[in-house]
N, C-alpha and C positions, 0 to 999 in steps of 0.2 A: 504494500500500500504506500502510495507516494506522499511526500511532504512538499510543500511549496517553499520557494525561496524567501518569501515574506513571512512575517509573523502573522498568523491568521487568528483573528478574534471574532467570535460569534457573540452578538448581543441578543439576549433572549428576555422575554417578559413582555408585559403590556407596554405598547408604544415603542417597541424595538425598532421598527421600520423608520419611524419619525426621528428617533435618536440617531440612527445610522445616517439618514439623509442629512441631518444637521451637522455631521462631521465632515461633509464634503468641503474641500478647500483647505483642510488642515495640512500643514507641511508634513511630508513623508507618510501620509495616510491616504489610502485608496478606499473610499467609502462606497459600498455597493448595496444599496437598499434592494431587497428582493423584489418588491412590487409584484408584478405579474410573472416574474421569472421563476422557473423551477430551481431547486437546489443545484442540480447538475450544471445548469446554465450559469448560475452565480459562480460555481467553482471553475468553470471554463474561463470566465472573465478574470477571476482571482488569479488563476494560473499564469495569466499573461502580464500580471503586474510586477513591477520592480520596486514598488514602494516598500518602506520599512514595515508598515502595518497594512494589512488588508482587513477591513472591518465590514462585516455583513450580518444579516439577520436570517440566513438560510441554514438553520441547524441541520446537519446531516443525520442527527439522531432524533429529529422531531417526531417522526412516526413511532419510533420505539418508546420515546418518553411519554407520548400521549397514550399509547397502548398499555404501558406499564402502570401509569397512574390510574387509568380506567380499570385495569385488571384488579388492582388493590382497592379501588373505591367501589368495586362491584358493579360498575356501569358498562364495562366492556363486553364485547362479543367473545365467546369462547374461541380460542385459537388466534385471536387478533394479535396478541403479543408475539407469538411464535412467527406468524407471517411477517410482521413488521421487522423482527430481528433478521429473518432470512433475506428480506428485501434489502435491508441496510447492508448486510454482509455482501450481498451480490454487487451493490453499487460501490462499496468500498473496494472490493476485490477488482472490479473493472476500472478503478481509478476515476469514476465519475463523481465520487464524493470523497472528501478528505476530512478527517477529524481535525478540528481546530487546535491551535496551540493553547487557546484560552476561551473560556466562556465567561462573559460578563453578564450576571443575572440582575436584571433591573428590579429594584424594590421587592426583594423576596419576602419581606414581612407581610405583604399584601397577597401572597399566594396561599393556596390551600396547603394543608399539612403534607399531603401526599406529593405535591409538586416540590415543596421544599425538601422533602426526603429524596426526591429524584436528584435534584441539583447538589445538595450538600450532604447527602448520604451516599447514594449510588455513584455519582460521578466524582465527587470530591473524595470518596472513599478509596478510589483507585489512583487518583491524581490530585492530591490536595490543593496545591497552589494553582492549579489550572482552572478552578471554578471560583470566581470572585464576585461577591455581592457589591452592588453599586447603585447609587441613587439614579433614578430615571431622568437623566438630562445629558445632553451632549457635553456640557462642561465637565460633569462628573466622570463620564466615560473618557473624555480626553485626558483628564488628570490621571485617571487610573492606568491609561496606556503607558505612561512614563514610570509607573510604579510596579509593573508586572515583573515577577521574579521567576527565575528558572527553577525547575523542580521535576519530579518524576513524571515521565511521559505516560500516555495511556498504555494499558496492558499490551504486551507484545503479542499475546495470543488473544486477539479480539474475538475469535469464534467461541472459545471457551467462556470468555467473560460475558459476551452478549447472550449466548445460549443459556448461561446460568442465571440470567436476570429474573426469570419466573420464580426462582427460589429465594430471591432477596426481598425480605419483608420490610416494608417502609420503616418501622420503628427500629429495626436492626441494621438498616443500610449503612455501610461505611464502618461498621464495627467488626473487629476480628471474628472470624468464624460465622459471618452473616449469611452463608449459604452459597456464595460463589467460590469455586475453587481458586486457590492462589494461582496467580498468573504472573 
């Protein structure tokens, strides 16, 4: 699975598209609001950028995140999580999608518990410094870009990690022995 030359930052949460659009014009930042584009199209544009930071709101794991939260909230369709995982793995293997270097999560206090567990349990549990809470404004995101620190990358064995997500219970996500095999 490929990585881009730029530092890729995905902004997620309510108003992410507007926040990304408001970053347009910052020095060394290529802002790509998703708008009507699909995630693969956003990644194609991102791959051509030479900017220090590529910031967009097309989360490559969005369908997995939604299916996981619905699975544990009891509102999802049986099998939807597994289908979303396999689709994401296919797109990642084909290099149409790329995991970002960082997720900036807008105003997580306003999210449901299960969504917070996704971001700060499931994702932060495997790559702690790669998921950062931030106020929902372009100035806060811009400020945070300069503060991002290096840390553990996403699991090398993405297939095992993603396929283990149905066993990761929200209240235990990110804790040792939370259901996903060590990767």
